[in-house]
C-alpha positions as a Python dict, from the first residue, in 0.01 Angstrom:
ca = {
    (1, 'M'): (0, 0, 0),
    (2, 'A'): (-244, 297, -13),
    (3, 'E'): (-132, 583, -235),
    (4, 'I'): (-52, 904, -33),
    (5, 'D'): (-188, 1232, -178),
    (6, 'I'): (12, 1533, -192),
    (7, 'W'): (-179, 1791, -14),
    (8, 'T'): (-33, 2093, -173),
    (9, 'E'): (-151, 1942, -525),
    (10, 'K'): (-468, 1799, -372),
    (11, 'Y'): (-583, 2145, -238),
    (12, 'R'): (-446, 2347, -540),
    (13, 'P'): (-743, 2564, -688),
    (14, 'D'): (-849, 2456, -1032),
    (15, 'T'): (-1002, 2792, -1123),
    (16, 'L'): (-943, 3163, -1054),
    (17, 'D'): (-1277, 3162, -851),
    (18, 'E'): (-1126, 2915, -609),
    (19, 'V'): (-784, 3110, -556),
    (20, 'I'): (-789, 3236, -194),
    (21, 'N'): (-791, 3617, -143),
    (22, 'H'): (-607, 3832, -413),
    (23, 'K'): (-959, 3962, -510),
    (24, 'D'): (-827, 4244, -708),
    (25, 'I'): (-571, 4026, -901),
    (26, 'K'): (-842, 3749, -958),
    (27, 'S'): (-1083, 4019, -1098),
    (28, 'R'): (-817, 4144, -1354),
    (29, 'L'): (-714, 3801, -1456),
    (30, 'K'): (-1084, 3686, -1502),
    (31, 'A'): (-1140, 3989, -1735),
    (32, 'F'): (-828, 3863, -1943),
    (33, 'V'): (-989, 3548, -1981),
    (34, 'E'): (-1333, 3677, -2072),
    (35, 'E'): (-1182, 3895, -2333),
    (36, 'D'): (-940, 3613, -2445),
    (37, 'S'): (-683, 3865, -2448),
    (38, 'V'): (-375, 3786, -2217),
    (39, 'P'): (-88, 3999, -2208),
    (40, 'H'): (259, 3929, -2092),
    (41, 'M'): (263, 3927, -1716),
    (42, 'M'): (496, 3936, -1425),
    (43, 'F'): (381, 3774, -1083),
    (44, 'A'): (585, 3912, -809),
    (45, 'G'): (576, 3816, -422),
    (46, 'P'): (680, 3588, -149),
    (47, 'A'): (671, 3213, -175),
    (48, 'G'): (348, 3024, -116),
    (49, 'T'): (110, 3325, -196),
    (50, 'G'): (-53, 3193, -512),
    (51, 'K'): (159, 3289, -812),
    (52, 'T'): (200, 2946, -962),
    (53, 'T'): (-160, 2850, -869),
    (54, 'S'): (-299, 3157, -1027),
    (55, 'A'): (-101, 3093, -1348),
    (56, 'I'): (-231, 2740, -1375),
    (57, 'A'): (-593, 2836, -1287),
    (58, 'L'): (-580, 3102, -1552),
    (59, 'A'): (-465, 2854, -1812),
    (60, 'K'): (-730, 2606, -1703),
    (61, 'D'): (-1006, 2874, -1727),
    (62, 'L'): (-893, 2990, -2061),
    (63, 'Y'): (-813, 2684, -2241),
    (64, 'G'): (-1045, 2422, -2064),
    (65, 'D'): (-957, 2055, -2151),
    (66, 'D'): (-665, 2167, -2385),
    (67, 'W'): (-481, 2357, -2114),
    (68, 'K'): (-190, 2124, -2088),
    (69, 'Q'): (-112, 2137, -2453),
    (70, 'N'): (-108, 2517, -2441),
    (71, 'F'): (68, 2564, -2112),
    (72, 'M'): (435, 2504, -2033),
    (73, 'E'): (577, 2548, -1673),
    (74, 'T'): (956, 2581, -1632),
    (75, 'N'): (1164, 2667, -1332),
    (76, 'A'): (1446, 2929, -1413),
    (77, 'S'): (1650, 2826, -1090),
    (78, 'D'): (1711, 2489, -1220),
    (79, 'E'): (1879, 2613, -1535),
    (80, 'R'): (1953, 2984, -1518),
    (81, 'G'): (2174, 3030, -1814),
    (82, 'I'): (2113, 3160, -2159),
    (83, 'D'): (2093, 2807, -2314),
    (84, 'V'): (1745, 2747, -2146),
    (85, 'V'): (1611, 3038, -2316),
    (86, 'R'): (1764, 2962, -2646),
    (87, 'E'): (1648, 2599, -2635),
    (88, 'N'): (1366, 2493, -2417),
    (89, 'I'): (1172, 2821, -2395),
    (90, 'K'): (1218, 2935, -2770),
    (91, 'N'): (1127, 2577, -2883),
    (92, 'F'): (806, 2604, -2692),
    (93, 'A'): (733, 2954, -2798),
    (94, 'R'): (774, 2880, -3170),
    (95, 'T'): (534, 2595, -3195),
    (96, 'K'): (169, 2639, -3288),
    (97, 'S'): (-104, 2642, -3025),
    (98, 'I'): (-380, 2375, -3010),
    (99, 'N'): (-721, 2502, -3046),
    (100, 'A'): (-623, 2872, -2946),
    (101, 'D'): (-473, 3171, -3058),
    (102, 'Y'): (-186, 3167, -2847),
    (103, 'K'): (10, 2958, -2576),
    (104, 'I'): (117, 3048, -2224),
    (105, 'M'): (473, 3000, -2101),
    (106, 'F'): (511, 3019, -1726),
    (107, 'L'): (857, 3083, -1616),
    (108, 'D'): (904, 3030, -1225),
    (109, 'E'): (1160, 3194, -1030),
    (110, 'A'): (1248, 3415, -1324),
    (111, 'D'): (1467, 3638, -1102),
    (112, 'A'): (1711, 3343, -1089),
    (113, 'L'): (1810, 3398, -1455),
    (114, 'T'): (2127, 3556, -1542),
    (115, 'A'): (2139, 3896, -1707),
    (116, 'D'): (2231, 3738, -2042),
    (117, 'A'): (1952, 3501, -2006),
    (118, 'Q'): (1695, 3778, -1930),
    (119, 'Q'): (1831, 3971, -2235),
    (120, 'A'): (1765, 3663, -2464),
    (121, 'L'): (1416, 3616, -2302),
    (122, 'R'): (1321, 3996, -2375),
    (123, 'R'): (1412, 3907, -2748),
    (124, 'T'): (1218, 3583, -2740),
    (125, 'M'): (917, 3764, -2596),
    (126, 'E'): (932, 4020, -2875),
    (127, 'Q'): (983, 3766, -3138),
    (128, 'F'): (703, 3539, -3055),
    (129, 'S'): (448, 3751, -2890),
    (130, 'E'): (172, 3667, -3132),
    (131, 'N'): (206, 3288, -3065),
    (132, 'T'): (311, 3292, -2689),
    (133, 'R'): (226, 3493, -2385),
    (134, 'F'): (486, 3480, -2107),
    (135, 'I'): (418, 3485, -1728),
    (136, 'L'): (716, 3547, -1513),
    (137, 'S'): (710, 3449, -1141),
    (138, 'C'): (969, 3610, -915),
    (139, 'N'): (1011, 3665, -538),
    (140, 'Y'): (1197, 4012, -611),
    (141, 'S'): (1081, 4208, -918),
    (142, 'S'): (1407, 4443, -877),
    (143, 'K'): (1601, 4150, -1014),
    (144, 'I'): (1421, 4149, -1340),
    (145, 'I'): (1566, 4390, -1611),
    (146, 'D'): (1369, 4698, -1696),
    (147, 'P'): (1316, 4605, -2066),
    (148, 'I'): (1126, 4288, -1952),
    (149, 'Q'): (923, 4475, -1682),
    (150, 'S'): (825, 4722, -1920),
    (151, 'R'): (671, 4456, -2147),
    (152, 'C'): (464, 4306, -1868),
    (153, 'A'): (147, 4380, -1669),
    (154, 'V'): (284, 4343, -1314),
    (155, 'F'): (76, 4186, -1035),
    (156, 'R'): (223, 4185, -670),
    (157, 'F'): (100, 3905, -450),
    (158, 'N'): (106, 3969, -67),
    (159, 'R'): (128, 3721, 205),
    (160, 'L'): (-231, 3591, 305),
    (161, 'A'): (-419, 3738, 594),
    (162, 'E'): (-444, 3530, 931),
    (163, 'D'): (-826, 3492, 875),
    (164, 'D'): (-780, 3341, 533),
    (165, 'V'): (-504, 3108, 673),
    (166, 'K'): (-732, 3013, 975),
    (167, 'D'): (-1037, 2928, 726),
    (168, 'Y'): (-808, 2722, 514),
    (169, 'I'): (-677, 2525, 808),
    (170, 'K'): (-1035, 2455, 911),
    (171, 'R'): (-1132, 2326, 563),
    (172, 'V'): (-836, 2100, 548),
    (173, 'A'): (-886, 1969, 892),
    (174, 'E'): (-1266, 1888, 811),
    (175, 'N'): (-1182, 1730, 486),
    (176, 'E'): (-886, 1519, 628),
    (177, 'D'): (-1080, 1430, 933),
    (178, 'F'): (-833, 1542, 1199),
    (179, 'K'): (-860, 1770, 1491),
    (180, 'I'): (-626, 2079, 1554),
    (181, 'T'): (-602, 2278, 1883),
    (182, 'Q'): (-620, 2652, 1879),
    (183, 'G'): (-260, 2672, 2012),
    (184, 'A'): (-171, 2457, 1705),
    (185, 'V'): (-348, 2673, 1454),
    (186, 'D'): (-167, 2985, 1617),
    (187, 'A'): (153, 2800, 1573),
    (188, 'V'): (109, 2714, 1216),
    (189, 'I'): (28, 3082, 1129),
    (190, 'R'): (327, 3210, 1323),
    (191, 'V'): (569, 2957, 1161),
    (192, 'A'): (427, 2977, 806),
    (193, 'G'): (406, 3354, 793),
    (194, 'G'): (128, 3350, 521),
    (195, 'D'): (301, 3103, 296),
    (196, 'L'): (-8, 2859, 225),
    (197, 'R'): (225, 2580, 62),
    (198, 'R'): (414, 2580, 396),
    (199, 'V'): (86, 2566, 583),
    (200, 'T'): (-25, 2266, 384),
    (201, 'N'): (298, 2075, 419),
    (202, 'I'): (320, 2135, 801),
    (203, 'L'): (-54, 2011, 828),
    (204, 'Q'): (13, 1696, 619),
    (205, 'T'): (332, 1606, 816),
    (206, 'G'): (145, 1674, 1153),
    (207, 'A'): (-152, 1476, 1067),
    (208, 'I'): (4, 1175, 905),
    (209, 'Q'): (34, 977, 1228),
    (210, 'R'): (-222, 1142, 1462),
    (211, 'D'): (-579, 1218, 1464),
    (212, 'K'): (-526, 1557, 1670),
    (213, 'I'): (-246, 1797, 1618),
    (214, 'E'): (-112, 1980, 1928),
    (215, 'E'): (84, 2284, 1937),
    (216, 'E'): (411, 2096, 1995),
    (217, 'N'): (348, 1874, 1687),
    (218, 'I'): (355, 2186, 1460),
    (219, 'Y'): (708, 2310, 1592),
    (220, 'D'): (829, 1944, 1535),
    (221, 'S'): (689, 1927, 1199),
    (222, 'A'): (811, 2258, 1076),
    (223, 'A'): (1162, 2221, 1222),
    (224, 'S'): (1123, 2534, 1414),
    (225, 'L'): (1204, 2669, 1768),
    (226, 'R'): (918, 2735, 2003),
    (227, 'P'): (883, 3100, 2115),
    (228, 'E'): (965, 3012, 2449),
    (229, 'E'): (1268, 2826, 2355),
    (230, 'I'): (1415, 3102, 2149),
    (231, 'N'): (1320, 3364, 2437),
    (232, 'E'): (1513, 3164, 2674),
    (233, 'I'): (1824, 3145, 2459),
    (234, 'L'): (1821, 3502, 2388),
    (235, 'E'): (1757, 3611, 2733),
    (236, 'S'): (2038, 3389, 2850),
    (237, 'A'): (2280, 3545, 2594),
    (238, 'L'): (2169, 3898, 2699),
    (239, 'D'): (2236, 3826, 3058),
    (240, 'G'): (2586, 3728, 2975),
    (241, 'N'): (2561, 3359, 2977),
    (242, 'F'): (2705, 3294, 2623),
    (243, 'M'): (2802, 2938, 2687),
    (244, 'D'): (2471, 2827, 2833),
    (245, 'A'): (2290, 2981, 2537),
    (246, 'R'): (2523, 2827, 2276),
    (247, 'D'): (2506, 2478, 2427),
    (248, 'E'): (2131, 2492, 2455),
    (249, 'L'): (2085, 2622, 2098),
    (250, 'S'): (2338, 2377, 1969),
    (251, 'E'): (2153, 2085, 2133),
    (252, 'L'): (1818, 2194, 1998),
    (253, 'M'): (1977, 2234, 1642),
    (254, 'I'): (2104, 1883, 1658),
    (255, 'D'): (1767, 1737, 1805),
    (256, 'R'): (1556, 1916, 1566),
    (257, 'G'): (1768, 1907, 1249),
    (258, 'L'): (1768, 2273, 1237),
    (259, 'D'): (1998, 2483, 1012),
    (260, 'G'): (2129, 2835, 1058),
    (261, 'Q'): (1835, 2994, 846),
    (262, 'D'): (1578, 2811, 1061),
    (263, 'V'): (1739, 2958, 1376),
    (264, 'I'): (1755, 3324, 1219),
    (265, 'N'): (1394, 3300, 1120),
    (266, 'S'): (1298, 3187, 1470),
    (267, 'I'): (1496, 3483, 1621),
    (268, 'H'): (1348, 3729, 1394),
    (269, 'R'): (1002, 3620, 1488),
    (270, 'E'): (1071, 3681, 1875),
    (271, 'V'): (1300, 3979, 1870),
    (272, 'F'): (1033, 4238, 1863),
    (273, 'D'): (885, 4109, 2193),
    (274, 'L'): (1221, 4123, 2381),
    (275, 'D'): (1244, 4341, 2671),
    (276, 'I'): (1530, 4555, 2558),
    (277, 'S'): (1557, 4889, 2422),
    (278, 'E'): (1459, 4979, 2066),
    (279, 'E'): (1832, 5051, 1985),
    (280, 'G'): (1909, 4697, 2093),
    (281, 'K'): (1646, 4551, 1888),
    (282, 'L'): (1771, 4755, 1593),
    (283, 'E'): (2125, 4615, 1635),
    (284, 'I'): (1998, 4258, 1665),
    (285, 'I'): (1791, 4293, 1337),
    (286, 'E'): (2098, 4441, 1169),
    (287, 'N'): (2315, 4142, 1285),
    (288, 'L'): (2058, 3891, 1163),
    (289, 'G'): (2072, 4039, 827),
    (290, 'E'): (2452, 4009, 831),
    (291, 'F'): (2486, 3671, 942),
    (292, 'E'): (2193, 3542, 702),
    (293, 'F'): (2389, 3674, 411),
    (294, 'R'): (2708, 3504, 530),
    (295, 'I'): (2526, 3178, 562),
    (296, 'A'): (2362, 3213, 206),
    (297, 'E'): (2705, 3300, 76),
    (298, 'G'): (2845, 2955, 205),
    (299, 'G'): (2955, 3025, 557),
    (300, 'S'): (2928, 2745, 831),
    (301, 'S'): (2587, 2774, 980),
    (302, 'D'): (2725, 2656, 1327),
    (303, 'I'): (3011, 2908, 1332),
    (304, 'Q'): (2790, 3202, 1207),
    (305, 'I'): (2509, 3117, 1442),
    (306, 'E'): (2750, 3103, 1742),
    (307, 'A'): (2898, 3430, 1611),
    (308, 'L'): (2548, 3582, 1614),
    (309, 'L'): (2487, 3465, 1968),
    (310, 'A'): (2823, 3624, 2052),
    (311, 'K'): (2707, 3964, 1914),
    (312, 'I'): (2390, 3934, 2111),
    (313, 'A'): (2572, 3866, 2428),
    (314, 'D'): (2782, 4148, 2370),
    (315, 'L'): (2497, 4364, 2336),
    (316, 'G'): (2364, 4269, 2668),
    (317, 'G'): (2695, 4329, 2848),
    (318, 'R'): (2711, 4712, 2742),
}
């Protein structure tokens, strides 16, 4: 049986020059490499915008063939307590680098660390700064304590522009020898929201059994609602047909294997185009935030989504 490549790794850049967009960040990182002087850094921004890729590319440019011996990646969301700092991180930080003046520890999802773990990390960064430089990656820099932020050069990664994503999709399609319609390209951009890792996964899922990807294949691959589907449900709810909207959404969630977060994301993408007042849009957005929080805290997706639809239906009946 032929081995199937994982496209997110296959298309991961090997050098900083190959990283898509982020020109200012790349130029500063390349300057660190040229001077062989890397400070502690914090990469902040949404998922799939190049934080991990940039850290690995920096290590490859800096260390060459020895990069794996001098670079360690760990995910703080797997083990977020103080023990992971005291054991795994400190053990790596205290050992000597190979053919280099210092090593790099890349701590992904550092904002998942507890407050005690972050304090222990701060002390470790101080104690072993001569031997190890730390790169912290996070979605929300506000969740990192100030003493750590003040010790880091902060780089903020933004979502990729549509033109960059289109160029990337075209390159992958040419390399993997599949065709993709313009409607499908637009659907990928709409669903992925600038997350290049998600773009890659959607393309691989869509292309694995077909030579041409259509728009409908994208929504199936991404477990996402089509714009016309979510608009029909929202308009039905706003017209006071709560049960019809509930039944249609429930059927789609079961057929597509959608969860509450998928539905909230789909509604959020379409709410701004609804033919309702600005005050109505504001209230829907406020409710989306409330019900997303409830689901994240462990509430039943089915019940919370039905309650959200009820709120929207109530809004239409005023």
